[in-house]
C-alpha positions in Angstrom: -2.1 28.7 -9.2 -0.6 28.8 -5.2 0.8 25.4 -3.7 -2.7 25.3 -1.3 -4.8 25.2 -4.7 -1.8 22.6 -6.4 -2.5 20.2 -3.4 -5.7 20.4 -3.1 -6.4 19.7 -6.7 -4.0 17.1 -6.8 -5.7 15.5 -4.2 -8.6 15.2 -5.1 -8.0 14.0 -9.0 -6.0 11.2 -6.6 -8.7 10.7 -4.6 -11.5 10.3 -6.8 -9.4 8.0 -9.5 -9.0 5.5 -6.5 -12.4 5.3 -5.4 -14.4 5.9 -9.0 -12.1 2.8 -10.2 -13.0 1.1 -7.0 -16.7 1.6 -7.3 -16.8 1.3 -11.0 -15.4 -1.8 -12.2 -12.7 -4.5 -11.0 -10.5 -4.3 -13.9 -10.7 -0.4 -14.2 -9.3 -0.7 -10.7 -6.4 -3.3 -11.8 -5.4 -1.6 -14.6 -5.1 1.8 -11.9 -3.0 -0.3 -9.3 -0.8 -1.9 -12.6 0.5 1.5 -13.5 0.6 2.6 -9.3 2.7 -0.5 -8.8 5.1 0.3 -11.9 5.4 4.4 -11.2 6.2 2.9 -7.8 8.9 0.7 -8.4 10.3 2.8 -10.5 10.0 5.7 -8.1 12.2 3.2 -5.7 15.2 2.3 -8.2 15.3 6.1 -9.3 16.0 7.0 -5.8 18.8 4.2 -5.2 20.5 4.8 -8.7 20.0 1.3 -9.9 21.4 0.7 -13.1 19.1 0.7 -16.1 18.9 -2.8 -16.4 18.2 -3.7 -13.3 15.3 -0.9 -13.4 14.2 -3.0 -16.8 14.2 -6.2 -15.2 12.5 -4.8 -12.0 9.4 -3.6 -14.0 8.8 -6.3 -16.3 9.1 -8.4 -12.8 6.1 -6.0 -11.7 4.4 -6.7 -14.5 4.3 -10.4 -14.2 3.6 -10.2 -10.7 0.6 -8.1 -11.1 -0.3 -10.7 -13.9 -0.1 -13.5 -11.7 -1.7 -12.4 -8.7 -4.7 -10.9 -11.4 -4.9 -14.3 -11.8 -5.5 -15.9 -8.8 -7.7 -13.1 -7.4 -10.2 -12.6 -10.4 -9.7 -16.4 -12.2 -10.5 -14.2 -15.4 -10.5 -17.5 -17.9 -12.1 -20.2 -15.3 -11.1 -23.2 -14.5 -8.0 -24.7 -15.3 -7.1 -21.6 -18.1 -6.5 -19.1 -15.4 -4.2 -21.6 -13.7 -2.3 -23.0 -16.6 -1.6 -18.9 -17.3 -0.7 -17.9 -13.9 1.6 -21.0 -13.9 3.5 -19.5 -17.1 3.2 -16.2 -15.7 5.2 -17.6 -12.6 7.9 -19.5 -14.6 9.2 -16.1 -16.3 8.9 -14.2 -13.3 12.1 -15.9 -11.5 13.9 -15.4 -14.6 13.4 -12.1 -15.4 14.9 -11.4 -11.9 17.9 -13.8 -12.3 18.6 -11.3 -15.4 18.7 -8.7 -13.2 21.2 -10.6 -10.6 23.6 -11.8 -13.7 23.5 -8.0 -15.3 25.6 -7.1 -12.1 28.4 -9.6 -13.5 28.9 -7.3 -16.5 27.9 -4.4 -14.7 30.7 -3.3 -12.7 29.1 -1.3 -10.5 30.9 -2.0 -7.6 27.8 -2.1 -5.4 26.4 -5.9 -6.8 25.2 -7.1 -3.0 23.5 -3.2 -2.9 21.8 -3.6 -6.5 20.7 -6.9 -5.8 19.2 -6.4 -2.6 17.1 -3.5 -4.0 15.4 -5.7 -6.7 14.2 -8.0 -4.3 12.5 -5.0 -1.9 11.3 -3.6 -4.3 9.4 -7.0 -5.4 8.5 -8.2 -1.6 8.2 -4.5 -0.4 6.6 -2.1 -2.8 5.1 -4.6 -5.7 3.8 -7.3 -3.8 2.1 -5.3 -0.7 0.7 -3.2 -3.5 -0.8 -6.5 -5.4 -2.1 -7.5 -2.8 -5.2 -5.1 -3.1 -6.5 -7.0 -5.8 -7.6 -9.8 -3.2 -9.3 -7.8 -1.2 -11.2 -6.3 -4.4 -11.8 -9.7 -5.2 -13.5 -10.3 -1.8 -15.9 -7.0 -1.7 -15.0 -3.6 -2.9 -16.5 -1.9 -0.1 -13.6 -3.6 2.2 -11.2 -2.1 -0.1 -12.8 1.4 -0.1 -12.8 0.6 3.7 -9.0 0.2 3.9 -8.6 3.3 2.1 -11.3 5.7 3.9 -10.0 4.6 7.1 -6.4 5.2 6.9 -7.5 8.9 5.3 -9.2 8.8 8.2 -6.4 7.9 10.4 -4.2 10.4 9.2 -6.9 13.3 9.9 -7.4 12.0 13.3 -3.3 11.4 14.3 -3.0 14.8 12.7 -5.3 17.1 14.6 -5.1 14.7 18.0 -1.4 15.1 17.4 -1.6 19.3 16.5 -3.7 19.5 19.5 -1.8 17.5 22.3 1.5 19.4 21.5 0.3 22.8 22.0 0.5 22.0 26.1 3.6 22.9 28.3 5.0 19.7 28.1 4.3 18.7 24.8 3.5 15.3 23.4 5.3 11.8 23.4 7.0 11.4 20.4 7.1 8.2 19.0 10.5 8.2 16.3 11.4 11.6 16.6 15.2 11.0 14.6 12.8 9.7 11.9 9.1 11.5 11.9 9.6 14.2 14.8 6.0 15.3 14.5 4.5 11.5 15.0 3.6 11.2 18.8 2.0 8.6 20.5 -0.8 10.6 21.1 -1.8 11.0 17.6 -0.9 7.7 16.9 -3.8 6.9 19.4 -6.8 9.8 18.1 -6.1 8.2 14.8 -7.4 4.6 16.0 -10.0 6.0 18.0 -11.0 8.0 14.7 -10.6 5.1 13.0 -12.9 3.3 15.2 -16.0 5.9 15.0 -15.8 5.5 10.8 -15.5 1.7 11.3 -18.5 1.8 13.3 -20.2 3.6 10.8 -19.2 2.2 8.0 -20.3 -1.2 9.5 -24.2 -0.2 9.6 -23.3 1.1 6.3 -22.9 -2.8 5.4 -19.0 -2.7 4.2 -17.9 -5.4 6.2 -20.5 -7.3 5.7 -18.2 -10.2 3.9 -15.8 -10.8 7.6 -18.9 -10.1 10.0 -21.1 -12.1 9.0 -19.9 -15.2 10.5 -20.9 -14.4 13.8 -17.8 -11.6 14.3 -20.3 -8.9 13.8 -18.4 -5.5 14.9 -15.5 -6.9 15.9 -14.3 -7.7 12.6 -15.0 -4.0 12.0 -12.9 -2.8 14.9 -10.1 -5.2 14.2 -9.6 -3.7 10.3 -10.1 -0.4 11.7 -7.4 -0.9 14.3 -5.1 -2.9 11.4 -5.7 -0.2 8.9 -4.6 2.6 11.5 -1.6 1.1 13.3 0.0 -0.6 10.5 -0.9 1.9 8.3 0.7 4.5 10.4 3.8 2.4 10.3 3.9 2.4 6.8 4.6 5.8 6.8 7.2 5.5 9.1 9.2 3.0 7.2 8.8 5.0 3.7 9.9 8.3 6.1 13.3 6.2 7.1 13.7 5.2 3.8 13.7 8.8 2.4 15.4 9.8 5.2 18.5 7.1 4.8 19.0 8.5 1.8 18.8 12.0 2.2 15.1 13.1 0.1 12.7 15.0 1.4 9.9 13.3 -1.2 9.9 10.0 -3.1 9.2 12.3 -6.5 7.2 14.7 -8.2 3.6 12.7 -9.7 1.1 14.6 -7.3 2.0 18.4 -6.8 2.3 19.1 -3.4 1.8 15.4 -2.5 5.4 14.2 -3.7 5.3 10.9 -5.4 3.3 7.5 -5.7 5.1 6.2 -3.0 4.6 9.0 -0.5 0.7 8.7 -1.8 0.7 4.6 -0.6 3.5 4.3 1.9 0.6 3.4 4.0 -0.6 0.9 1.9 2.9 -0.9 2.1 2.0 -2.9 5.3 -1.9 -2.5 6.0 -2.8 -3.8 2.6 -1.1 -7.3 3.0 -2.1 -7.4 7.1 -5.3 -7.0 6.0 -5.9 -9.0 3.1 -5.0 -11.9 5.3 -7.2 -10.7 8.4 -10.1 -10.6 6.3 -9.3 -14.4 4.5 -9.2 -15.3 8.1 -12.6 -14.1 8.8 -13.9 -15.0 5.8 -12.7 -18.7 4.9 -11.0 -19.9 8.3 -13.4 -18.5 11.0 -16.8 -20.8 9.7 -14.4 -23.4 10.1 -14.8 -23.3 13.7 
């Protein structure tokens, strides 16, 4: 099978799994999200060559963190039970991380500060941002689906506009040539415009009803699109900088033709927590005023 068809097929399966789980059931998506979190954290620690015990602790901590977020977002047991279960998980989270930190005392890796930093980075910059998608799902599956759709539309728009402006005699204006030589300011602007157009269409289909019902109207959808497109791009650049700093092209080989899990979800790492905060602001705080 040619590389093109491998990339097309794996991309279609990826999109189908993500979209299908979001539309089908929140627990199905939560299960898929757990798999994504574990794979992404494992990819990260393999790339930075963390000791085995540190990787195990990072995976256990990711599992517990996912459980805490699901309890807070979905409230599966109702009332005081989910709170008690969530508190129990929280009480095990830090001890797991402490075990990973203490392992350096006997591991003699020669780089304890680096390993400790990588452990916390895998939690704060990978596992936690990915888990925030559960909060978005608890508000509305259409908001979560809109996040993915707008990021994909932004990538397409940025690629098209960036490619066209690069053909001009003077070329285009590069954003960060030391990180990603092909990304340009024209591409960023084009991606935002494409995302705005898509958000307007999704608004009239009712996808932003939960955050636009408090007098914000279409402006809520446009703000959502702006955050998703701009910070989705910055998340991509953040992961590109990480890969360039350790000298790799792809984070893994999970998806043929597309790289690893981190390569596919890099745009989510900054966009998801900011979008979740934005939606909470629109849904809970704006009505107070």
